[in-house]
ROTITOR-977414 format. One record per residue (C-alpha): residue in one letter; residue number from 1; y, x, z. Coordinates in nm, 4 decimals, decimal comma, padded with zeros to 6 digits. Example, Ala and Ser with C-alpha at 12.3 -4.5 7.8 and 13.67 -1.06 7.14 Angstrom:
BEGIN
A  1  -00,4500  01,2300  00,7800 $
S  2  -00,1060  01,3670  00,7140 $
***
This chain:
BEGIN
M  1  04,2416  03,7504  -02,0644 $
Q  2  04,3425  04,0976  -01,9615 $
L  3  04,0780  04,3685  -02,0128 $
S  4  04,0908  04,6822  -01,8002 $
H  5  03,8740  04,9280  -01,6153 $
P  6  03,7711  04,8026  -01,2686 $
S  7  03,8846  04,9301  -00,9295 $
P  8  03,6862  04,9203  -00,6025 $
E  9  03,8646  04,5954  -00,5116 $
D  10  03,6827  04,4313  -00,8039 $
G  11  03,3366  04,5146  -00,6641 $
P  12  03,2965  04,2045  -00,4425 $
H  13  03,4088  03,9800  -00,7291 $
M  14  03,1590  04,1393  -00,9661 $
W  15  02,8818  04,0963  -00,7063 $
R  16  02,9736  03,7265  -00,6714 $
L  17  02,9803  03,6786  -01,0466 $
A  18  02,6399  03,8465  -01,0895 $
G  19  02,4899  03,5984  -00,8438 $
E  20  02,6615  03,2981  -00,9985 $
T  21  02,5420  03,3869  -01,3475 $
G  22  02,1766  03,4325  -01,2469 $
M  23  02,1588  03,8046  -01,3172 $
D  24  01,9557  04,0600  -01,1247 $
V  25  02,1933  04,1125  -00,8333 $
N  26  02,2437  04,4540  -00,6772 $
S  27  02,3891  04,5077  -00,3302 $
P  28  02,7609  04,4375  -00,2743 $
Y  29  02,7991  04,8063  -00,1910 $
S  30  02,6602  04,9104  -00,5292 $
Y  31  02,9217  04,7082  -00,7196 $
T  32  03,2064  04,8548  -00,5144 $
L  33  03,0695  05,2065  -00,5557 $
W  34  03,0204  05,1420  -00,9273 $
C  35  03,3880  05,0491  -00,9571 $
R  36  03,4790  05,3837  -00,8075 $
D  37  03,2313  05,6164  -00,9794 $
F  38  03,1819  05,4445  -01,3164 $
A  39  03,5157  05,2667  -01,3642 $
R  40  03,5968  05,4515  -01,6894 $
S  41  03,2707  05,3319  -01,8445 $
S  42  03,3057  04,9701  -01,7306 $
V  43  03,5452  04,6837  -01,7968 $
V  44  03,6606  04,3687  -01,6193 $
A  45  03,8289  04,0667  -01,7758 $
R  46  04,0874  03,8932  -01,5592 $
D  47  04,2205  03,5449  -01,6231 $
G  48  04,5885  03,4526  -01,5989 $
D  49  04,5628  03,4340  -01,2195 $
G  50  04,4148  03,7848  -01,1996 $
R  51  04,0664  03,6533  -01,1093 $
V  52  03,7670  03,8514  -01,2405 $
A  53  03,6182  03,6232  -01,5047 $
A  54  03,3745  03,8696  -01,6626 $
Y  55  03,2611  04,2296  -01,6538 $
V  56  03,0545  04,4956  -01,8268 $
T  57  02,9058  04,7894  -01,6397 $
G  58  02,7603  05,0979  -01,7981 $
F  59  02,7386  05,4751  -01,7877 $
V  60  02,6813  05,7826  -02,0015 $
R  61  02,3149  05,8789  -01,9746 $
P  62  02,2860  06,2146  -01,7944 $
D  63  01,9882  06,3252  -02,0060 $
S  64  02,1476  06,2013  -02,3286 $
P  65  02,5229  06,2744  -02,3134 $
D  66  02,5895  06,1189  -02,6547 $
T  67  02,4563  05,7813  -02,5325 $
Y  68  02,6207  05,5037  -02,3321 $
F  69  02,3853  05,2713  -02,1435 $
L  70  02,5195  04,9199  -02,0890 $
W  71  02,3875  04,8008  -01,7522 $
Q  72  02,5164  04,4448  -01,7062 $
V  73  02,7293  04,1867  -01,8865 $
A  74  02,8419  03,8851  -01,6847 $
V  75  03,0722  03,6024  -01,7902 $
D  76  03,1792  03,3205  -01,5573 $
S  77  03,0470  02,9883  -01,6910 $
A  78  03,4035  02,8520  -01,7101 $
Y  79  03,4866  03,1173  -01,9706 $
R  80  03,1772  03,1069  -02,1908 $
G  81  03,2130  03,0279  -02,5592 $
Q  82  03,5366  03,2270  -02,5885 $
R  83  03,3774  03,5475  -02,7266 $
L  84  03,4662  03,7239  -02,4027 $
A  85  03,1402  03,9230  -02,3918 $
R  86  03,2072  04,0457  -02,7460 $
R  87  03,5681  04,1389  -02,6645 $
M  88  03,4479  04,3436  -02,3670 $
L  89  03,1748  04,5055  -02,5780 $
D  90  03,4352  04,6013  -02,8399 $
F  91  03,6570  04,7450  -02,5621 $
I  92  03,3657  04,9593  -02,4432 $
G  93  03,2626  05,0459  -02,8007 $
D  94  03,6128  05,1678  -02,8858 $
S  95  03,6304  05,3682  -02,5639 $
I  96  03,2972  05,5426  -02,6075 $
A  97  03,3560  05,6112  -02,9788 $
D  98  03,6905  05,7714  -02,8843 $
Q  99  03,4984  05,9935  -02,6409 $
G  100  03,2643  06,1060  -02,9185 $
L  101  02,9580  05,9160  -02,7970 $
R  102  02,7327  05,8173  -03,0848 $
Y  103  02,4946  05,5573  -02,9378 $
L  104  02,4985  05,2499  -02,7190 $
E  105  02,1802  05,1348  -02,5458 $
A  106  02,0986  04,8245  -02,3469 $
T  107  01,7900  04,6379  -02,2343 $
V  108  01,7365  04,2699  -02,3050 $
T  109  01,4533  04,0340  -02,2174 $
P  110  01,2655  03,8988  -02,5212 $
D  111  01,3934  03,5416  -02,4752 $
N  112  01,7635  03,6279  -02,4323 $
T  113  01,8778  03,5181  -02,7770 $
A  114  02,2482  03,5234  -02,6866 $
S  115  02,2407  03,8922  -02,5881 $
R  116  02,0297  03,9807  -02,8893 $
A  117  02,2823  03,8114  -03,1173 $
L  118  02,5721  03,9832  -02,9371 $
F  119  02,4255  04,3304  -02,9869 $
G  120  02,3224  04,2520  -03,3447 $
S  121  02,6730  04,1424  -03,4439 $
F  122  02,8258  04,4433  -03,2649 $
A  123  02,5997  04,6802  -03,4629 $
R  124  02,6720  04,5059  -03,7947 $
D  125  03,0475  04,5128  -03,7389 $
R  126  03,0326  04,8849  -03,6571 $
G  127  02,8181  04,9635  -03,9604 $
A  128  02,5491  05,0904  -03,7231 $
E  129  02,1780  05,0312  -03,6982 $
A  130  02,0282  04,8350  -03,4078 $
V  131  01,6754  04,9533  -03,3320 $
W  132  01,4692  04,7417  -03,0913 $
S  133  01,1661  04,8743  -02,9033 $
P  134  00,9716  04,7853  -02,5887 $
L  135  01,0894  04,9808  -02,2830 $
F  136  00,9651  04,8242  -01,9597 $
G  137  00,6739  04,5839  -01,9266 $
S  138  00,6256  04,3390  -01,6408 $
E  139  00,4047  04,5988  -01,4708 $
H  140  00,7136  04,8182  -01,4140 $
F  141  00,8637  04,5653  -01,1709 $
P  142  00,7558  04,4581  -00,8214 $
Q  143  00,5183  04,1645  -00,8176 $
D  144  00,6832  03,9650  -00,5388 $
G  145  00,5886  03,6200  -00,6596 $
T  146  00,8577  03,5953  -00,9271 $
P  147  00,7467  03,8036  -01,2232 $
H  148  01,0179  03,9963  -01,4055 $
E  149  01,0168  03,9626  -01,7813 $
P  150  00,9692  04,2732  -01,9948 $
E  151  01,2845  04,4547  -02,1048 $
D  152  01,3269  04,5660  -02,4653 $
L  153  01,5600  04,8542  -02,5482 $
V  154  01,8208  04,8234  -02,8203 $
R  155  01,9695  05,1486  -02,9467 $
I  156  02,2789  05,1057  -03,1630 $
G  157  02,4271  05,3860  -03,3655 $
P  158  02,5584  05,6064  -03,4856 $
L  159  02,8854  05,4545  -03,3666 $
G  160  03,2252  05,4864  -03,5202 $
A  161  03,5513  05,3009  -03,5033 $
R  162  03,5608  04,9352  -03,5979 $
P  163  03,6584  04,8973  -03,9649 $
S  164  03,9850  04,7227  -03,8656 $
Q  165  04,0768  05,0279  -03,6546 $
E  166  04,0106  05,2947  -03,9156 $
A  167  04,3185  05,4454  -04,0790 $
***
């Protein structure tokens, strides 16, 4: 797998992958725009054929410039179980630590044990604290017949380099 920042050409592939993995899917336009405006704070993983196999999107919070918010993590089902999500998270973690950001935030539904374990191991390996708190309840989402689960916030920090990367 080759990890790199995305380009606008990756947007349609990220949109497809979001749908295939059962995530909340944004418009195709939003993924393409994201790959233009937030490319430096996102990552794609390409397989040997150059196909987008996974991605992470995120941004620096405007009201909290020391904090990176991770928006989405998607991994094609054919590539699960290969620690690809963790490799992308480490790529982002190294990048934001190099930029002087001190915290990483993300939201996770209460029953998403895989994401909770991912963020917990990331925090432990960085020697950082992971603090969980409720952020959005079901009442914050449209009630269109399919209720949206609550979203808990995880705030990880303060961040530093991975121990294996420290001099």
